[in-house]
N, C-alpha and C positions, 0 to 999 in steps of 0.2 A: 193201247192202240191210238191214243190221242195224237201222238207224234205223226203217225201215218195219216190220220184224218186231216191234220193240218197241212201235210204235203199235198194231199189230194185236192184240196181247195185252193192251193197256191196258183199263181200265174204259171203257165207251163214252163217258161224259161227258168223259173226259180225252183223247179223240182229236180233234186239230185236223184237220178234214176237208181244209182247203186244203193243209196241210203233208203229209198223207198222200197226197193226189193228186199233189203235186209229187215226192214220193218215188217214186211209181209211175212218173212220167214219166222218172225217172233210169234206168229200165231201157232206155229208148230214147236218152236223152241223159245219159250218165254224169257229165258235168261240170256239169250244171245247178245253178245257184244259186237258192235259194228266195226270197231277199229281194226281188229286183225284181218278182217275180210277186205276192208277198204285198202289196207296195206298190201294184201296179196295182189289185188288188182293193180295197185301202183307198181309192185315189183314185176308183174308180168309185162306191163307197159314199158318199164325200163329195159327189160330183157329184149323185147321186140325192137325197141329203139336202137339197140346196139347192132341189129341186123339190117337196118335200112338207112339210107341216106336221106337227108332233108329234101333233096331235090328228086327223090324217087318218084316215078310216075304212079298214077293210080293203079295201073295193072301190076307194076312191080310191088307196090305196097300190098295189094290183095294176095299176090303170090307168097310174099314173105309172111304175112299174117296167117294165111291158111296153113303154111308149112309149120309155123311155130305152134299154133293152137291145136291143130288136128293131127299132126304127125309127131312133133316133139312132146307136147303136153298130153296128147291123146284124148282131147274132148270129143264126145260122140253123142249121138242121139240115143236115148234110153228106149229102145224098142222092146226090150224084154219085160220091163215093168213100167209101161208108159203112164199108167194112171196112179203111180205112187205120189203121195203128197210131197215127198222129198224132191221130186222133179221141179216143184214150184218154189223151192227154198234155195236162195242163192248160195248160202253157206254150204249146203249139201252138194249143190252142183259143182262148186269149186273143190270140194273134197273128193267126190267120186268122179268128177270130170265127165259127167253125163247128166242129161236133163231133157226138158221139152224144147221144141223149136224156139219158144219165146225166151226162155231163160238162157239158152245158149246164145241166142241173138243178143241178149242184154250183155253178156260177157264180151262179145265181139264189139258191141257199140261202146261200152265203157272203156275198154282198152284203147280203142281207136280215138275216142274223145280225148283221152289223156295225151295222145300224140298229135292232136289237132287235125285229125283226118275226118272228112265229112261222111259219116255213116249214120243212117237213120233206120228205124224199124218200118217194116211193111207188113201190115196185118191182113193178109189175104184170108178169105174164108177157109177155115180148116187147116191153115198152115201159117207159119210166120217166117219171114226172111229179113235180111237187111239189104239196104241199097247203098252203094258207094257212088257218089255223084259230086265231082269237083268242077263241073262245067265242061271238062274235056273228056273225062272217063266216066261212064255210067254203066254200072253192072249190078246185078242182083246176086246175092250170095246166100246159100242155104246152109247155115251152121249145123242143122240137124243131120245133114248128109255130108259131113266132112268138108264143108265149105265149097261145095260144087258151085260153079259160076254159071248163071243162067241168063238168057235173054228174056225180054218181056213176054214173048209168045210162049216160051217154055214155062214161065211162071204160071201163066193162065191155063196152060195144059195141065200142069200139076194141080192147080186149084180145082179144075174140072174133075180130075181123077179122084182127088181126096173127097170132094163133096158129092160127086155123082150128078152134078149140074153142069150145064153147058155155060162156061164162063169165058169162052174163047175170045169174045169181043168186049168183055167187061173190064175195060182198062182202069176204071175207078178202083178196082180191087188192088191195084198197085200204088194207090196213094199212100204217102207216108202217114204214120200215126203219131199223135202227140205223145209226150211222156206220160201224161195223165191217162190217156187211152191204153197205153201199154201196161201201166200199173193196174188199171181196172181189169184188163184182160187176164193178168196174172192172178188177181183175186178170184175171178170167175173160174179159172182153171183149178185153183186150190179148193174152192167150194165144190166143184164137180168131183174132185178126187175124194173129198170127205163124204159126199153123198153116195158115191159108188161103194164106199166101205161102211156106210151106215154110221159114220161118226157124226151124229146129229149135232152135238153140242159145239163141236169145232165148226161145222158147216154154218150153224147159227151165228157164231162169232164173226165169220167172214161176211155173212149176209147182213148183219147189223152194220158193218162198215160200208157195204155197198149202198144200203139205204141212206146212211148218214152222208155219204159222199154225193149222192144224187137224190135229195129229198123230194124232187118233183117227178121222179121216174116211177110210173105206175107199176111196171112189171116187177120192180124190186120188192114192192109191198106184196104183190101176189106170191112171189117166190118165198118170201119170209112167212106169209100167212100159211102156205101149205107146209112149210117146214115146221111151224108151230103145231099144225095139225098132227104131223108125224110124231111129234114129241108130246102130244096130248096137252099142249098148252092152249086150251080152247079159248080162253078169254083173249089172249094175245092174237090167236088166229083170227077171231072175229074182228078185232080192231084193225088188223092189217088188211083183211079182205074188204072191209067197208072202205078203208082208205083207197084201196085199189079201184073200187067202183066209183068213188068220188073223183079220182084223177082220170079215170077212163070210163066215162058213163056209156060210151058206145062200144065197149069191148066185145069181141066176138064171143067170148066165153061168159058173158054177163049172166046168162040164164043158169049155167052150171054153178057159178060162184054164188048166185042168189040162193040156189038150192042148198049149197053148203051152209050159208048163213042161216037159213031156216032151220036146218038140223042143229046148228049151234044154239039157236034161240030155244029150241025145244029142250036141248040138254040143259041150258041155263035155267029154264023154268022148272025142270025136274029137280034141280039142286036147291030150289027155294022151299 
C-alpha cells in the first residue's frame, strides 16, 4: 500500500486517478496488476472517440458517451448489492459493469479525460455525480442512474432525498472535488463495506491508510481506536484514543472516550 500512500500525498494534479483506484482495489485483490485495466479504459476511450467528432458540442459528447457507456456497454448502478466491497474495486466494476456512484463516475471521468473532455467529480452528500463544464455547456451527469442529465436544482433535490436533509439551497454541495478527495472517499466506502461485513482486518488495513494519509485528522484516530477495540487490540486502541483526545481536546465525545481509556487502563493493570 506504499504506492497508494505516495499518491495520496502527491500534489492533486499529479495523482493518476485510475492508478489510485486500482491501488485501492489491491486491498481486496493483493495480486492485481494495473496494466490490463488501464488498457481497457484506453480501449473504451478509443471506441468512444470513433463515435464523436472533435468539434462535437458538449451536449453531443454527453449524449454519445451516455449511449456508449450505459446502453452499449451496460454500465449500471449496483442497487442489488450496494454494500459489496467489489463495488469499490475498479477492476470488478470494469468486469461486472456495475458499481457505486463514485466508481462509475470514475470510469466516466477517466474515459473523458483520455479524450480531452472537461469532466470532474461532484461529491454531494450521500451521492456522487460528474460535471461537464467546457465554459459553454454545463451539465451534471448521474452515472449510477444510466447517465441521466440533471440541472443544479435537481441535484440538490436528489441530495435532499438521499440524506433526509434540506439541501435545496446548499450550492456548495455541487463544488467539484479534488482527485485526492475522491480517492479518500473511495477508501471510506471500502472501509464501510468491510465494517458492515465484520471483515475487521481488511477494515483496519483501510483505516491505517486513512490515518497515514491524514496524520493530523483526529477522527481517523478515533475510528481506528474503536476498530482496535472491536478486534481486542487493547494497547493499540488506547494509543489511538489518546491521540484522538490530544488532537481534539474539546471533542464532544471526550467524556465517553475518557471512560473507554479508564476501562483500558484497568484492563492493563489487571494484566500486570
